[in-house]
N, CA, C and O atoms as CSV, one atom per row, in Angstrom:
chain,resi,resn,atom,element,x,y,z
A,1,MET,N,N,13.021,-66.005,47.215
A,1,MET,CA,C,13.382,-66.106,45.816
A,1,MET,C,C,13.520,-64.697,45.238
A,1,MET,O,O,12.948,-63.735,45.749
A,2,GLY,N,N,14.282,-64.610,44.179
A,2,GLY,CA,C,14.534,-63.314,43.571
A,2,GLY,C,C,13.506,-62.953,42.513
A,2,GLY,O,O,12.451,-63.574,42.388
A,3,LEU,N,N,13.857,-61.932,41.766
A,3,LEU,CA,C,13.001,-61.464,40.690
A,3,LEU,C,C,13.282,-62.249,39.415
A,3,LEU,O,O,14.390,-62.746,39.211
A,4,PHE,N,N,12.282,-62.353,38.573
A,4,PHE,CA,C,12.417,-62.996,37.273
A,4,PHE,C,C,12.626,-61.931,36.214
A,4,PHE,O,O,11.981,-60.883,36.253
A,5,THR,N,N,13.520,-62.185,35.267
A,5,THR,CA,C,13.528,-61.393,34.045
A,5,THR,C,C,12.363,-61.902,33.206
A,5,THR,O,O,11.826,-62.973,33.490
A,6,LEU,N,N,11.967,-61.164,32.186
A,6,LEU,CA,C,10.880,-61.605,31.326
A,6,LEU,C,C,11.229,-62.943,30.674
A,6,LEU,O,O,10.387,-63.838,30.615
A,7,ASP,N,N,12.462,-63.088,30.184
A,7,ASP,CA,C,12.874,-64.341,29.549
A,7,ASP,C,C,12.842,-65.500,30.535
A,7,ASP,O,O,12.396,-66.594,30.189
A,8,GLU,N,N,13.312,-65.273,31.765
A,8,GLU,CA,C,13.283,-66.327,32.786
A,8,GLU,C,C,11.850,-66.738,33.113
A,8,GLU,O,O,11.552,-67.926,33.238
A,9,ALA,N,N,10.971,-65.755,33.249
A,9,ALA,CA,C,9.573,-66.049,33.571
A,9,ALA,C,C,8.904,-66.812,32.431
A,9,ALA,O,O,8.145,-67.753,32.665
A,10,ARG,N,N,9.189,-66.401,31.199
A,10,ARG,CA,C,8.592,-67.115,30.057
A,10,ARG,C,C,9.114,-68.546,29.971
A,10,ARG,O,O,8.358,-69.465,29.655
A,11,SER,N,N,10.377,-68.734,30.246
A,11,SER,CA,C,10.959,-70.078,30.237
A,11,SER,C,C,10.351,-70.941,31.353
A,11,SER,O,O,10.010,-72.104,31.136
A,12,GLU,N,N,10.223,-70.359,32.535
A,12,GLU,CA,C,9.630,-71.089,33.667
A,12,GLU,C,C,8.172,-71.425,33.382
A,12,GLU,O,O,7.722,-72.527,33.699
A,13,LEU,N,N,7.433,-70.505,32.797
A,13,LEU,CA,C,6.039,-70.775,32.461
A,13,LEU,C,C,5.938,-71.927,31.470
A,13,LEU,O,O,5.089,-72.803,31.630
A,14,ALA,N,N,6.790,-71.939,30.451
A,14,ALA,CA,C,6.772,-73.026,29.471
A,14,ALA,C,C,7.005,-74.370,30.167
A,14,ALA,O,O,6.376,-75.371,29.824
A,15,ARG,N,N,7.907,-74.383,31.138
A,15,ARG,CA,C,8.185,-75.602,31.894
A,15,ARG,C,C,6.992,-75.991,32.774
A,15,ARG,O,O,6.729,-77.175,32.982
A,16,LEU,N,N,6.273,-74.984,33.292
A,16,LEU,CA,C,5.151,-75.225,34.198
A,16,LEU,C,C,3.826,-75.540,33.507
A,16,LEU,O,O,2.918,-76.070,34.147
A,17,LEU,N,N,3.694,-75.230,32.228
A,17,LEU,CA,C,2.400,-75.399,31.556
A,17,LEU,C,C,1.808,-76.807,31.705
A,17,LEU,O,O,0.605,-76.913,31.943
A,18,PRO,N,N,2.581,-77.889,31.581
A,18,PRO,CA,C,1.965,-79.209,31.792
A,18,PRO,C,C,1.376,-79.360,33.202
A,18,PRO,O,O,0.297,-79.931,33.356
A,19,ALA,N,N,2.061,-78.863,34.219
A,19,ALA,CA,C,1.538,-78.934,35.587
A,19,ALA,C,C,0.307,-78.052,35.732
A,19,ALA,O,O,-0.656,-78.444,36.392
A,20,LEU,N,N,0.320,-76.866,35.127
A,20,LEU,CA,C,-0.833,-75.973,35.206
A,20,LEU,C,C,-2.042,-76.585,34.506
A,20,LEU,O,O,-3.165,-76.479,34.999
A,21,ASP,N,N,-1.817,-77.224,33.361
A,21,ASP,CA,C,-2.904,-77.912,32.657
A,21,ASP,C,C,-3.469,-79.048,33.514
A,21,ASP,O,O,-4.679,-79.272,33.537
A,22,GLU,N,N,-2.588,-79.757,34.212
A,22,GLU,CA,C,-3.039,-80.848,35.084
A,22,GLU,C,C,-3.844,-80.302,36.267
A,22,GLU,O,O,-4.830,-80.913,36.680
A,23,ILE,N,N,-3.431,-79.157,36.810
A,23,ILE,CA,C,-4.192,-78.537,37.900
A,23,ILE,C,C,-5.611,-78.220,37.431
A,23,ILE,O,O,-6.571,-78.488,38.153
A,24,VAL,N,N,-5.755,-77.656,36.237
A,24,VAL,CA,C,-7.075,-77.307,35.701
A,24,VAL,C,C,-7.931,-78.576,35.566
A,24,VAL,O,O,-9.105,-78.572,35.936
A,25,ARG,N,N,-7.349,-79.651,35.041
A,25,ARG,CA,C,-8.090,-80.906,34.864
A,25,ARG,C,C,-8.491,-81.498,36.210
A,25,ARG,O,O,-9.637,-81.902,36.403
A,26,LEU,N,N,-7.531,-81.545,37.144
A,26,LEU,CA,C,-7.811,-82.118,38.460
A,26,LEU,C,C,-8.813,-81.279,39.243
A,26,LEU,O,O,-9.620,-81.818,40.000
A,27,ARG,N,N,-8.767,-79.970,39.064
A,27,ARG,CA,C,-9.730,-79.096,39.734
A,27,ARG,C,C,-11.145,-79.476,39.315
A,27,ARG,O,O,-12.043,-79.555,40.153
A,28,ALA,N,N,-11.343,-79.711,38.024
A,28,ALA,CA,C,-12.665,-80.108,37.520
A,28,ALA,C,C,-13.049,-81.490,38.047
A,28,ALA,O,O,-14.189,-81.705,38.459
A,29,ASP,N,N,-12.097,-82.426,38.033
A,29,ASP,CA,C,-12.378,-83.765,38.562
A,29,ASP,C,C,-12.759,-83.700,40.035
A,29,ASP,O,O,-13.725,-84.338,40.455
A,30,ALA,N,N,-12.006,-82.933,40.824
A,30,ALA,CA,C,-12.270,-82.824,42.262
A,30,ALA,C,C,-13.645,-82.206,42.511
A,30,ALA,O,O,-14.356,-82.624,43.425
A,31,ALA,N,N,-14.020,-81.220,41.708
A,31,ALA,CA,C,-15.339,-80.597,41.863
A,31,ALA,C,C,-16.442,-81.614,41.593
A,31,ALA,O,O,-17.447,-81.654,42.302
A,32,GLU,N,N,-16.246,-82.439,40.556
A,32,GLU,CA,C,-17.241,-83.464,40.237
A,32,GLU,C,C,-17.288,-84.538,41.323
A,32,GLU,O,O,-18.367,-84.980,41.716
A,33,LEU,N,N,-16.133,-84.949,41.800
A,33,LEU,CA,C,-16.074,-85.971,42.853
A,33,LEU,C,C,-16.665,-85.466,44.169
A,33,LEU,O,O,-17.201,-86.250,44.952
A,34,ALA,N,N,-16.567,-84.171,44.411
A,34,ALA,CA,C,-17.042,-83.598,45.674
A,34,ALA,C,C,-18.556,-83.706,45.818
A,34,ALA,O,O,-19.068,-83.741,46.937
A,35,VAL,N,N,-19.279,-83.761,44.696
A,35,VAL,CA,C,-20.729,-83.875,44.785
A,35,VAL,C,C,-21.176,-85.277,45.134
A,35,VAL,O,O,-22.321,-85.489,45.533
A,36,GLY,N,N,-20.262,-86.249,44.984
A,36,GLY,CA,C,-20.563,-87.595,45.448
A,36,GLY,C,C,-21.142,-88.538,44.417
A,36,GLY,O,O,-21.117,-89.751,44.626
A,37,ARG,N,N,-21.654,-88.038,43.326
A,37,ARG,CA,C,-22.202,-88.909,42.283
A,37,ARG,C,C,-21.393,-88.680,41.009
A,37,ARG,O,O,-21.687,-87.780,40.222
A,38,SER,N,N,-20.379,-89.502,40.824
A,38,SER,CA,C,-19.503,-89.312,39.674
A,38,SER,C,C,-19.039,-90.653,39.144
A,38,SER,O,O,-18.811,-91.595,39.902
A,39,THR,N,N,-18.904,-90.723,37.824
A,39,THR,CA,C,-18.327,-91.920,37.211
A,39,THR,C,C,-16.823,-91.981,37.456
A,39,THR,O,O,-16.182,-92.994,37.174
A,40,LEU,N,N,-16.264,-90.890,37.982
A,40,LEU,CA,C,-14.818,-90.839,38.258
A,40,LEU,C,C,-14.449,-91.595,39.531
A,40,LEU,O,O,-13.282,-91.923,39.742
A,41,GLY,N,N,-15.440,-91.872,40.379
A,41,GLY,CA,C,-15.155,-92.585,41.626
A,41,GLY,C,C,-15.843,-91.930,42.803
A,41,GLY,O,O,-16.865,-91.257,42.662
A,42,GLY,N,N,-15.253,-92.145,43.972
A,42,GLY,CA,C,-15.839,-91.635,45.204
A,42,GLY,C,C,-14.821,-90.943,46.068
A,42,GLY,O,O,-13.923,-90.268,45.566
A,43,LEU,N,N,-14.956,-91.108,47.374
A,43,LEU,CA,C,-14.100,-90.421,48.330
A,43,LEU,C,C,-12.611,-90.720,48.136
A,43,LEU,O,O,-11.806,-89.790,48.194
A,44,PRO,N,N,-12.206,-91.978,47.907
A,44,PRO,CA,C,-10.763,-92.224,47.707
A,44,PRO,C,C,-10.196,-91.455,46.505
A,44,PRO,O,O,-9.086,-90.927,46.572
A,45,GLU,N,N,-10.955,-91.396,45.415
A,45,GLU,CA,C,-10.498,-90.681,44.219
A,45,GLU,C,C,-10.465,-89.165,44.476
A,45,GLU,O,O,-9.579,-88.464,43.988
A,46,PHE,N,N,-11.449,-88.672,45.252
A,46,PHE,CA,C,-11.469,-87.257,45.617
A,46,PHE,C,C,-10.231,-86.906,46.437
A,46,PHE,O,O,-9.573,-85.898,46.178
A,47,LYS,N,N,-9.916,-87.743,47.430
A,47,LYS,CA,C,-8.738,-87.483,48.273
A,47,LYS,C,C,-7.457,-87.556,47.450
A,47,LYS,O,O,-6.535,-86.771,47.672
A,48,ALA,N,N,-7.388,-88.483,46.508
A,48,ALA,CA,C,-6.208,-88.592,45.644
A,48,ALA,C,C,-6.068,-87.353,44.766
A,48,ALA,O,O,-4.963,-86.846,44.575
A,49,ALA,N,N,-7.184,-86.868,44.234
A,49,ALA,CA,C,-7.145,-85.658,43.397
A,49,ALA,C,C,-6.689,-84.464,44.230
A,49,ALA,O,O,-5.871,-83.666,43.772
A,50,GLN,N,N,-7.211,-84.334,45.451
A,50,GLN,CA,C,-6.817,-83.236,46.328
A,50,GLN,C,C,-5.324,-83.298,46.663
A,50,GLN,O,O,-4.640,-82.276,46.659
A,51,ALA,N,N,-4.832,-84.489,46.950
A,51,ALA,CA,C,-3.412,-84.654,47.283
A,51,ALA,C,C,-2.533,-84.275,46.094
A,51,ALA,O,O,-1.509,-83.612,46.262
A,52,ARG,N,N,-2.929,-84.691,44.900
A,52,ARG,CA,C,-2.157,-84.358,43.698
A,52,ARG,C,C,-2.216,-82.854,43.418
A,52,ARG,O,O,-1.216,-82.261,43.013
A,53,LEU,N,N,-3.377,-82.234,43.632
A,53,LEU,CA,C,-3.489,-80.785,43.463
A,53,LEU,C,C,-2.537,-80.064,44.407
A,53,LEU,O,O,-1.842,-79.135,43.995
A,54,ASP,N,N,-2.501,-80.479,45.661
A,54,ASP,CA,C,-1.597,-79.859,46.638
A,54,ASP,C,C,-0.144,-79.985,46.188
A,54,ASP,O,O,0.634,-79.035,46.283
A,55,GLU,N,N,0.205,-81.161,45.702
A,55,GLU,CA,C,1.573,-81.417,45.235
A,55,GLU,C,C,1.931,-80.513,44.053
A,55,GLU,O,O,3.014,-79.928,44.019
A,56,LEU,N,N,1.025,-80.403,43.094
A,56,LEU,CA,C,1.272,-79.571,41.912
A,56,LEU,C,C,1.373,-78.091,42.280
A,56,LEU,O,O,2.243,-77.381,41.774
A,57,MET,N,N,0.493,-77.631,43.154
A,57,MET,CA,C,0.526,-76.219,43.549
A,57,MET,C,C,1.818,-75.896,44.296
A,57,MET,O,O,2.396,-74.827,44.099
A,58,GLU,N,N,2.271,-76.808,45.151
A,58,GLU,CA,C,3.546,-76.594,45.842
A,58,GLU,C,C,4.699,-76.550,44.851
A,58,GLU,O,O,5.624,-75.755,45.019
A,59,SER,N,N,4.660,-77.390,43.823
A,59,SER,CA,C,5.747,-77.400,42.832
A,59,SER,C,C,5.794,-76.078,42.070
A,59,SER,O,O,6.877,-75.610,41.717
A,60,VAL,N,N,4.639,-75.475,41.813
A,60,VAL,CA,C,4.605,-74.165,41.149
A,60,VAL,C,C,5.232,-73.124,42.064
A,60,VAL,O,O,6.067,-72.338,41.617
A,61,GLN,N,N,4.851,-73.104,43.322
A,61,GLN,CA,C,5.334,-72.087,44.246
A,61,GLN,C,C,6.823,-72.247,44.564
A,61,GLN,O,O,7.493,-71.265,44.887
A,62,ARG,N,N,7.340,-73.458,44.478
A,62,ARG,CA,C,8.777,-73.668,44.729
A,62,ARG,C,C,9.650,-72.981,43.689
A,62,ARG,O,O,10.834,-72.749,43.936
A,63,THR,N,N,9.090,-72.651,42.532
A,63,THR,CA,C,9.868,-71.982,41.481
A,63,THR,C,C,10.097,-70.510,41.802
A,63,THR,O,O,10.949,-69.868,41.188
A,64,GLY,N,N,9.338,-69.966,42.763
A,64,GLY,CA,C,9.382,-68.537,43.048
A,64,GLY,C,C,8.189,-67.805,42.458
A,64,GLY,O,O,7.960,-66.633,42.754
A,65,ALA,N,N,7.424,-68.510,41.613
A,65,ALA,CA,C,6.178,-67.939,41.091
A,65,ALA,C,C,5.155,-67.923,42.221
A,65,ALA,O,O,5.255,-68.693,43.177
A,66,GLU,N,N,4.171,-67.038,42.099
A,66,GLU,CA,C,3.136,-66.909,43.115
A,66,GLU,C,C,1.805,-67.384,42.542
A,66,GLU,O,O,1.316,-66.836,41.554
A,67,LEU,N,N,1.229,-68.396,43.161
A,67,LEU,CA,C,-0.073,-68.900,42.759
A,67,LEU,C,C,-1.120,-68.018,43.431
A,67,LEU,O,O,-1.313,-68.094,44.644
A,68,LYS,N,N,-1.797,-67.182,42.643
A,68,LYS,CA,C,-2.697,-66.171,43.197
A,68,LYS,C,C,-4.161,-66.546,43.105
A,68,LYS,O,O,-4.966,-66.074,43.908
A,69,GLY,N,N,-4.520,-67.373,42.159
A,69,GLY,CA,C,-5.914,-67.752,42.004
A,69,GLY,C,C,-6.016,-69.212,41.654
A,69,GLY,O,O,-5.096,-69.793,41.079
A,70,PHE,N,N,-7.150,-69.808,42.008
A,70,PHE,CA,C,-7.344,-71.239,41.761
A,70,PHE,C,C,-8.432,-71.482,40.723
A,70,PHE,O,O,-8.349,-72.442,39.957
A,71,ALA,N,N,-9.438,-70.636,40.687
A,71,ALA,CA,C,-10.521,-70.788,39.718
A,71,ALA,C,C,-11.016,-69.391,39.334
A,71,ALA,O,O,-11.907,-68.864,39.999
A,72,PRO,N,N,-10.474,-68.786,38.298
A,72,PRO,CA,C,-9.474,-69.327,37.377
A,72,PRO,C,C,-8.066,-69.308,37.972
A,72,PRO,O,O,-7.760,-68.549,38.892
A,73,LEU,N,N,-7.243,-70.157,37.421
A,73,LEU,CA,C,-5.846,-70.267,37.838
A,73,LEU,C,C,-5.095,-69.004,37.427
A,73,LEU,O,O,-5.186,-68.560,36.283
A,74,LEU,N,N,-4.355,-68.432,38.374
A,74,LEU,CA,C,-3.609,-67.199,38.143
A,74,LEU,C,C,-2.228,-67.344,38.764
A,74,LEU,O,O,-2.106,-67.658,39.948
A,75,VAL,N,N,-1.190,-67.117,37.969
A,75,VAL,CA,C,0.195,-67.242,38.431
A,75,VAL,C,C,0.928,-65.949,38.119
A,75,VAL,O,O,0.889,-65.456,36.992
A,76,ASP,N,N,1.598,-65.403,39.129
A,76,ASP,CA,C,2.391,-64.181,38.970
A,76,ASP,C,C,3.865,-64.487,39.173
A,76,ASP,O,O,4.234,-65.316,40.005
A,77,PHE,N,N,4.705,-63.802,38.395
A,77,PHE,CA,C,6.154,-63.911,38.505
A,77,PHE,C,C,6.684,-62.538,38.917
A,77,PHE,O,O,6.593,-61.594,38.132
A,78,PRO,N,N,7.233,-62.401,40.124
A,78,PRO,CA,C,7.767,-61.107,40.570
A,78,PRO,C,C,8.883,-60.632,39.629
A,78,PRO,O,O,9.760,-61.404,39.243
A,79,SER,N,N,8.828,-59.348,39.273
A,79,SER,CA,C,9.792,-58.786,38.335
A,79,SER,C,C,9.881,-57.276,38.551
A,79,SER,O,O,9.337,-56.734,39.512
A,80,GLU,N,N,10.574,-56.624,37.640
A,80,GLU,CA,C,10.683,-55.166,37.614
A,80,GLU,C,C,10.651,-54.705,36.173
A,80,GLU,O,O,11.215,-55.345,35.285
A,81,ILE,N,N,9.986,-53.589,35.955
A,81,ILE,CA,C,10.029,-52.928,34.648
A,81,ILE,C,C,10.406,-51.485,34.913
A,81,ILE,O,O,9.703,-50.772,35.630
A,82,ASP,N,N,11.514,-51.058,34.336
A,82,ASP,CA,C,12.022,-49.695,34.526
A,82,ASP,C,C,12.122,-49.326,36.004
A,82,ASP,O,O,11.784,-48.212,36.402
A,83,GLY,N,N,12.595,-50.286,36.816
A,83,GLY,CA,C,12.793,-50.048,38.243
A,83,GLY,C,C,11.530,-50.084,39.087
A,83,GLY,O,O,11.588,-49.854,40.295
A,84,VAL,N,N,10.387,-50.370,38.469
A,84,VAL,CA,C,9.107,-50.425,39.186
A,84,VAL,C,C,8.753,-51.889,39.453
A,84,VAL,O,O,8.758,-52.697,38.525
A,85,PRO,N,N,8.446,-52.244,40.708
A,85,PRO,CA,C,8.055,-53.630,41.000
A,85,PRO,C,C,6.754,-53.996,40.278
A,85,PRO,O,O,5.750,-53.290,40.379
A,86,VAL,N,N,6.796,-55.108,39.552
A,86,VAL,CA,C,5.623,-55.592,38.822
A,86,VAL,C,C,5.500,-57.098,39.029
A,86,VAL,O,O,6.411,-57.760,39.525
A,87,LEU,N,N,4.356,-57.605,38.637
A,87,LEU,CA,C,4.131,-59.043,38.588
A,87,LEU,C,C,3.801,-59.393,37.145
A,87,LEU,O,O,2.824,-58.898,36.583
A,88,LEU,N,N,4.624,-60.250,36.551
A,88,LEU,CA,C,4.340,-60.765,35.221
A,88,LEU,C,C,3.226,-61.788,35.416
A,88,LEU,O,O,3.361,-62.714,36.216
A,89,CYS,N,N,2.140,-61.620,34.694
A,89,CYS,CA,C,0.871,-62.233,35.055
A,89,CYS,C,C,0.401,-63.241,34.008
A,89,CYS,O,O,0.249,-62.903,32.834
A,90,TRP,N,N,0.172,-64.482,34.445
A,90,TRP,CA,C,-0.387,-65.523,33.580
A,90,TRP,C,C,-1.755,-65.911,34.120
A,90,TRP,O,O,-1.910,-66.162,35.316
A,91,LEU,N,N,-2.742,-65.959,33.238
A,91,LEU,CA,C,-4.105,-66.323,33.595
A,91,LEU,C,C,-4.487,-67.583,32.829
A,91,LEU,O,O,-4.161,-67.733,31.652
A,92,GLU,N,N,-5.178,-68.478,33.509
A,92,GLU,CA,C,-5.653,-69.714,32.883
A,92,GLU,C,C,-6.227,-69.419,31.501
A,92,GLU,O,O,-7.028,-68.502,31.325
A,93,GLY,N,N,-5.802,-70.212,30.534
A,93,GLY,CA,C,-6.233,-70.019,29.143
A,93,GLY,C,C,-5.151,-69.384,28.300
A,93,GLY,O,O,-5.104,-69.603,27.090
A,94,ASP,N,N,-4.271,-68.593,28.921
A,94,ASP,CA,C,-3.133,-68.017,28.197
A,94,ASP,C,C,-2.154,-69.141,27.875
A,94,ASP,O,O,-1.985,-70.060,28.677
A,95,ARG,N,N,-1.516,-69.080,26.728
A,95,ARG,CA,C,-0.496,-70.069,26.384
A,95,ARG,C,C,0.896,-69.478,26.489
A,95,ARG,O,O,1.891,-70.181,26.310
A,96,GLU,N,N,0.970,-68.176,26.782
A,96,GLU,CA,C,2.273,-67.537,26.975
A,96,GLU,C,C,2.119,-66.403,27.974
A,96,GLU,O,O,1.010,-66.039,28.364
A,97,LEU,N,N,3.232,-65.864,28.372
A,97,LEU,CA,C,3.258,-64.770,29.343
A,97,LEU,C,C,3.288,-63.459,28.577
A,97,LEU,O,O,4.306,-63.120,27.973
A,98,SER,N,N,2.181,-62.713,28.592
A,98,SER,CA,C,2.145,-61.484,27.814
A,98,SER,C,C,1.450,-60.335,28.548
A,98,SER,O,O,1.049,-59.358,27.914
A,99,TRP,N,N,1.301,-60.435,29.877
A,99,TRP,CA,C,0.656,-59.409,30.685
A,99,TRP,C,C,1.469,-59.127,31.941
A,99,TRP,O,O,2.251,-59.966,32.388
A,100,TYR,N,N,1.282,-57.955,32.496
A,100,TYR,CA,C,1.897,-57.604,33.777
A,100,TYR,C,C,0.994,-56.615,34.494
A,100,TYR,O,O,0.106,-56.013,33.891
A,101,HIS,N,N,1.233,-56.458,35.780
A,101,HIS,CA,C,0.586,-55.377,36.516
A,101,HIS,C,C,1.519,-54.920,37.622
A,101,HIS,O,O,2.299,-55.709,38.155
A,102,ARG,N,N,1.437,-53.648,37.963
A,102,ARG,CA,C,2.230,-53.133,39.076
A,102,ARG,C,C,1.765,-53.817,40.351
A,102,ARG,O,O,0.588,-54.148,40.494
A,103,THR,N,N,2.693,-54.026,41.274
A,103,THR,CA,C,2.339,-54.719,42.514
A,103,THR,C,C,1.343,-53.923,43.338
A,103,THR,O,O,0.549,-54.508,44.075
A,104,ASP,N,N,1.366,-52.606,43.229
A,104,ASP,CA,C,0.445,-51.789,44.022
A,104,ASP,C,C,-0.938,-51.654,43.385
A,104,ASP,O,O,-1.854,-51.136,44.024
A,105,LEU,N,N,-1.107,-52.099,42.162
A,105,LEU,CA,C,-2.390,-51.986,41.480
A,105,LEU,C,C,-3.157,-53.298,41.425
A,105,LEU,O,O,-4.383,-53.301,41.314
A,106,GLY,N,N,-2.440,-54.409,41.503
A,106,GLY,CA,C,-3.123,-55.703,41.415
A,106,GLY,C,C,-3.662,-55.993,40.026
A,106,GLY,O,O,-3.360,-55.295,39.058
A,107,PHE,N,N,-4.476,-57.050,39.956
A,107,PHE,CA,C,-4.977,-57.560,38.689
A,107,PHE,C,C,-5.752,-56.508,37.887
A,107,PHE,O,O,-5.734,-56.527,36.656
A,108,ALA,N,N,-6.429,-55.596,38.583
A,108,ALA,CA,C,-7.201,-54.556,37.900
A,108,ALA,C,C,-6.316,-53.657,37.036
A,108,ALA,O,O,-6.798,-53.037,36.089
A,109,GLY,N,N,-5.020,-53.587,37.362
A,109,GLY,CA,C,-4.085,-52.765,36.599
A,109,GLY,C,C,-3.334,-53.541,35.537
A,109,GLY,O,O,-2.292,-53.089,35.063
A,110,ARG,N,N,-3.842,-54.691,35.159
A,110,ARG,CA,C,-3.181,-55.581,34.185
A,110,ARG,C,C,-3.040,-54.903,32.827
A,110,ARG,O,O,-3.995,-54.335,32.296
A,111,ARG,N,N,-1.822,-54.976,32.272
A,111,ARG,CA,C,-1.523,-54.364,30.975
A,111,ARG,C,C,-0.753,-55.366,30.105
A,111,ARG,O,O,-0.082,-56.256,30.627
A,112,PRO,N,N,-0.851,-55.219,28.781
A,112,PRO,CA,C,-0.044,-56.085,27.913
A,112,PRO,C,C,1.436,-55.698,27.991
A,112,PRO,O,O,1.770,-54.524,28.150
A,113,LEU,N,N,2.301,-56.678,27.878
A,113,LEU,CA,C,3.744,-56.425,27.873
A,113,LEU,C,C,4.158,-55.774,26.548
A,113,LEU,O,O,5.337,-55.481,26.347
């Protein structure tokens, strides 16, 4: 997949937010189901949650975005700023794309756009 412009990445993120919200919810459900004592169900419900999580994560990655973290959820969109390779960075809890970091610096080099 190619690089995202900022507008393309923001548009893709807006489209992905419902799936990302569902991943966060299912992650919590799966964690509760994994302990074995849950009002949510048992092993069949745990396996269903895991299968749905896999499906959602694959759908995110098919867009060209990179799923970098699961807890917390972290999604990067490959891009360039002034000819420098960067990752436009979304972190769970953000409602919009407003951060980036150089690819050689990683998350520690995260800066506001």
